C-alpha positions in Angstrom: 7.0 -25.9 -24.9 7.1 -22.5 -26.4 10.1 -21.6 -28.5 12.4 -19.4 -26.4 13.3 -17.4 -29.5 9.8 -16.2 -29.8 7.8 -13.9 -27.3 8.8 -15.1 -24.0 6.8 -14.3 -20.8 9.3 -13.1 -18.3 6.4 -12.5 -15.5 3.3 -14.7 -15.3 0.5 -13.9 -13.0 -2.3 -16.6 -11.9 -5.5 -16.1 -10.3 -5.9 -19.6 -8.7 -9.7 -20.1 -8.8 -11.9 -23.1 -8.4 -10.9 -24.8 -5.3 -14.2 -24.7 -3.6 -16.1 -26.0 -6.8 -13.4 -28.8 -7.1 -14.5 -29.9 -3.6 -18.1 -29.5 -4.2 -18.0 -31.7 -7.3 -16.4 -34.5 -5.4 -18.8 -34.0 -2.3 -15.8 -33.0 -0.2 -15.2 -30.2 2.3 -13.9 -26.9 1.0 -11.0 -27.3 3.0 -10.0 -30.2 0.9 -10.2 -28.3 -2.1 -7.8 -25.7 -0.7 -5.5 -28.3 0.4 -5.5 -29.7 -3.2 -4.9 -26.3 -4.4 -1.7 -25.9 -2.3 -0.6 -29.2 -3.8 -0.9 -27.7 -7.3 1.0 -24.6 -6.2 3.9 -26.9 -5.0 4.0 -28.8 -8.1 3.9 -25.6 -10.4 6.7 -24.0 -8.4 8.8 -27.2 -8.6 8.4 -27.2 -12.6 9.7 -23.5 -12.8 13.2 -24.8 -13.3 12.2 -26.1 -16.6 10.6 -22.9 -17.9 11.9 -19.4 -19.0 9.8 -17.6 -16.4 11.7 -15.1 -14.2 8.7 -14.4 -12.0 5.5 -16.3 -11.1 2.8 -14.2 -9.1 0.0 -16.0 -7.5 -3.2 -14.5 -6.2 -3.5 -16.4 -2.8 -5.6 -14.4 -0.5 -7.3 -11.0 -1.5 -8.3 -8.3 0.9 -11.9 -9.2 0.3 -11.5 -12.8 1.2 -11.8 -11.8 4.9 -15.5 -11.9 4.1 -15.6 -15.5 3.8 -16.6 -17.9 6.7 -14.2 -17.7 9.6 -13.4 -21.4 9.6 -12.6 -21.2 5.8 -10.4 -18.3 6.7 -8.7 -20.2 9.4 -8.3 -23.2 7.1 -6.5 -21.0 4.7 -4.2 -19.3 7.2 -3.4 -22.9 8.6 -2.4 -24.1 5.0 -0.3 -21.1 4.7 1.5 -22.0 7.9 2.0 -25.7 6.8 3.2 -24.7 3.3 5.9 -22.2 4.6 7.1 -24.9 7.1 7.3 -27.7 4.7 8.5 -25.9 1.4 10.8 -23.1 2.6 14.0 -25.4 2.6 13.1 -26.4 -1.0 12.9 -22.8 -2.0 16.3 -22.0 -0.6 17.8 -25.2 -2.2 16.2 -24.3 -5.7 17.3 -20.8 -5.8 13.6 -19.3 -5.4 13.1 -16.0 -4.0 10.0 -15.5 -2.2 8.3 -12.1 -2.4 5.0 -11.1 -0.7 2.6 -8.7 -2.2 0.0 -6.9 -0.2 -0.5 -5.8 3.4 0.9 -9.1 4.7 2.1 -7.5 8.0 -1.6 -7.2 9.2 -2.0 -11.1 9.3 -1.6 -13.1 12.6 1.9 -12.3 14.2 3.2 -15.9 13.9 2.6 -15.8 10.1 4.3 -12.4 9.8 7.2 -14.1 11.7 7.4 -16.9 9.5 7.1 -14.8 6.4 9.9 -12.4 7.5 12.2 -15.5 8.0 11.3 -16.9 4.6 11.9 -13.5 2.9 15.3 -13.3 4.5 16.4 -16.9 3.9 15.3 -16.7 0.2 16.5 -13.2 -0.6 19.3 -14.4 -2.9 17.2 -16.4 -5.1 17.5 -15.9 -8.9 13.9 -16.7 -9.8 11.0 -15.1 -7.9 7.8 -16.4 -6.6 5.6 -13.6 -5.4 2.5 -14.5 -3.5 -0.4 -11.9 -3.2 -1.6 -12.0 0.4 -4.4 -9.7 1.9 -3.9 -8.0 -1.5 -6.2 -5.5 -3.4 -5.0 -3.7 -6.5 -7.3 -0.7 -5.9 -5.8 -0.2 -2.3 -2.3 -0.7 -3.7 -2.8 2.1 -6.4 -4.2 4.5 -3.8 -1.3 3.9 -1.4 1.1 4.4 -4.1 -0.5 7.7 -5.4 -0.5 8.9 -1.7 3.2 8.2 -1.6 3.9 9.7 -5.0 1.9 13.0 -4.0 3.9 13.3 -0.6 7.0 13.6 -2.9 5.1 16.5 -4.9 5.2 14.4 -8.1 2.4 12.4 -9.6 3.3 10.6 -12.8 2.9 6.9 -13.9 6.7 6.4 -13.0 6.3 7.8 -9.4 3.4 5.7 -8.7 5.2 2.7 -10.1 8.1 3.4 -7.6 5.7 2.8 -4.8 3.9 -0.2 -5.9 4.3 -3.5 -4.1 6.0 -4.9 -7.3 8.3 -2.0 -7.9 11.3 -4.5 -8.3 9.5 -7.0 -10.6 8.9 -6.8 -14.5 5.7 -5.9 -15.7 3.3 -8.6 -16.1 3.4 -10.2 -19.5 0.7 -13.0 -19.1 -2.4 -13.4 -16.7 -3.9 -17.0 -16.4 -7.3 -17.3 -14.6 -8.5 -20.8 -13.9 -12.1 -22.1 -13.4 -13.7 -20.5 -16.3 -14.3 -17.2 -14.7 -13.7 -14.0 -16.9 -12.7 -11.2 -14.6 -9.7 -9.6 -12.7 -10.9 -9.6 -9.2 -8.9 -6.5 -8.2 -5.6 -8.3 -8.9 -2.5 -6.4 -10.4 -4.6 -3.9 -12.2 -1.8 -1.4 -12.9 0.7 -4.0 -13.5 -1.5 -5.7 -16.2 -1.8 -2.6 -18.4 -0.5 -4.4 -21.4 -0.6 -8.1 -20.2 -1.9 -10.9 -22.4 -4.9 -12.8 -20.6 -6.0 -16.4 -21.0 -8.8 -17.8 -19.2 -9.1 -21.6 -18.7 -11.9 -23.9 -17.7 -9.5 -26.1 -15.6 -10.2 -25.9 -11.9 -7.1 -24.7 -9.9 -6.5 -28.0 -8.0 -6.4 -29.8 -11.6 -4.0 -27.2 -13.0 -0.6 -28.8 -14.1 2.7 -27.7 -15.5 1.3 -28.9 -18.8 -1.5 -26.3 -18.8 1.2 -23.5 -18.1 3.3 -24.7 -20.9 0.1 -24.7 -23.0 -0.3 -21.2 -22.0 3.1 -20.1 -22.6 2.8 -21.5 -26.2 -0.4 -19.5 -26.7 1.4 -16.4 -25.5 4.3 -16.9 -27.7 2.0 -16.9 -30.9 0.4 -13.5 -29.9 1.5 -10.3 -31.3 1.9 -7.7 -28.7 1.4 -4.1 -29.9 1.3 -2.0 -26.7 -1.1 0.4 -28.2 0.5 0.7 -31.6 -0.5 -0.9 -35.0 
């Protein structure tokens, strides 16, 4: 584990990629890959109590994911329902605050109701798990810029006040699984000075050990923020 006296990541964001490829390699339906991906999320969230991370943001469903086959989208929505039902009490018991990033109110009404209940029940948590649902960074920045313009002040600070993540610390570390090396319209503003780590591991195989290794790598990096 990284030495807490060194660089410490307060906010870690993860692009959870590779569920479909995990299933394909095992000749399983894509739905099984997504199910195993949810199990990886559950294990990782449970491990946070042993890590210095204040906020973990997970890219769960992008605004572009609606282009996927309808049966796959339905499977993902059903997994979301199941996860909320099964894990909400544990979030509350462990002091985890749930935050939703994105246009989540456009989801099915029953999911919106479940999320509203979850947000209320976890609002006093001391550690945050933010889930990006129906999220796109370009859309978020445009929305925030419009809001800032309506106040007759367009500055980096005024835009930041209107981002979904306004109450979260800047992203320190981005991790993307499955060997893909791109940002996929995720937290583009928030990651202006984030360190990035791309790993070959497919998301269903990603464990707390992989996160510890990423934190160790982060701790050894020198962050200059544009300086020398």
